C-alpha positions in Angstrom: 124.3 87.5 91.7 125.5 89.9 89.0 125.4 87.1 86.5 121.9 86.3 87.4 120.8 89.9 87.1 122.5 90.2 83.7 120.8 87.0 82.5 117.4 88.2 83.9 117.9 91.5 82.0 118.6 89.4 78.7 115.5 87.4 79.2 113.6 90.6 79.9 114.5 92.0 76.5 113.8 88.8 74.9 110.2 88.8 76.4 109.8 92.3 75.2 111.0 91.3 71.7 108.6 88.4 71.6 105.8 90.8 72.5 106.5 93.4 69.8 105.3 91.2 66.8 101.8 91.1 68.4 101.4 94.8 67.4 99.5 95.7 70.5 100.9 98.5 72.7 99.1 97.3 75.8 100.7 93.8 75.6 104.2 95.1 75.0 103.8 97.8 77.7 102.5 95.3 80.2 105.3 92.9 79.5 107.8 95.6 79.9 106.2 97.0 83.1 106.0 93.7 84.7 109.5 92.8 83.7 110.9 96.1 85.0 109.2 95.7 88.4 110.3 92.1 88.6 114.0 93.1 88.0 113.8 96.0 90.4 112.4 93.7 93.1 115.2 91.1 92.4 117.8 93.9 92.8 116.2 95.3 95.9 115.9 91.9 97.5 119.4 91.1 96.8 120.5 94.4 98.4 118.3 93.8 101.4 119.5 90.3 101.9 123.2 91.4 101.8 122.4 94.0 104.6 120.3 91.6 106.6 123.0 89.0 106.6 125.7 91.5 107.4 127.0 90.6 110.9 127.8 94.4 111.7 124.3 95.5 111.0 121.9 95.5 114.0 119.3 92.7 113.4 116.5 94.8 114.8 117.2 97.9 112.8 117.8 95.8 109.6 114.5 94.0 110.2 112.6 97.2 110.7 114.0 98.9 107.7 113.4 95.8 105.5 109.8 95.6 106.8 109.2 99.3 106.1 110.8 98.9 102.7 108.6 96.0 101.8 105.4 97.9 102.8 106.5 100.9 100.8 107.5 98.9 97.8 104.2 97.0 97.8 102.2 100.3 98.1 104.2 101.9 95.3 103.7 98.8 93.0 99.9 98.8 93.8 99.6 102.4 92.9 101.5 102.1 89.6 99.3 99.1 88.7 96.1 101.0 89.7 97.1 104.1 87.7 97.9 102.1 84.5 95.0 99.7 84.9 92.6 102.7 85.3 94.0 104.2 82.1 93.5 101.0 80.4 97.0 100.4 79.4 97.5 97.0 81.2 96.8 93.6 79.7 96.9 91.4 82.9 98.1 88.2 81.2 101.0 90.1 79.6 101.7 91.8 83.0 101.9 88.3 84.6 104.2 87.2 81.8 106.5 90.2 82.5 106.5 89.6 86.3 107.5 86.0 85.6 110.7 87.1 83.9 112.8 86.6 87.1 111.2 83.3 87.9 112.0 82.0 84.3 115.5 83.4 84.3 116.3 82.0 87.8 115.0 78.6 86.6 117.0 78.6 83.3 120.1 80.0 85.1 119.9 77.2 87.7 119.7 74.5 85.0 122.6 76.0 83.2 124.9 77.2 86.0 123.9 75.3 89.1 125.2 71.9 88.1 128.7 73.2 88.1 128.4 74.9 91.6 128.9 73.2 94.8 125.9 73.1 97.1 126.0 75.3 100.1 124.3 72.5 102.1 124.9 68.8 101.5 124.9 65.8 103.7 128.5 66.4 104.9 128.1 70.2 105.8 124.8 69.5 107.5 126.3 66.7 109.6 129.1 68.9 110.6 126.9 71.8 111.5 124.5 69.7 113.5 127.1 68.2 115.7 127.0 69.5 119.4 
């Protein structure tokens, strides 16, 4: 997961670098804001999943905390978007491009790295796990 995060940050800075020659602050700011939110969400989701899948953690408590964090995260992101959109600083196409940084990096990373990985579920492991 650390390699994916590093690769996502590399793609993030590449996206910002590609937006700078457009010489429009709103576009560069929107790409940077969307990418930062996207990377933060990837990191938060990774931490939440590791806590949810931890056998020591109570599943009810972990579920309640993750639901509360999801709601708070959604409200904070909506508030940030509202503030910057109201100030006229957001170009929504560029914001969507910034938010797509993680999707693009996961896609590229899976094409480059995933062929060398062993699948978690294949026909053999599914057959072994489905036996009664």
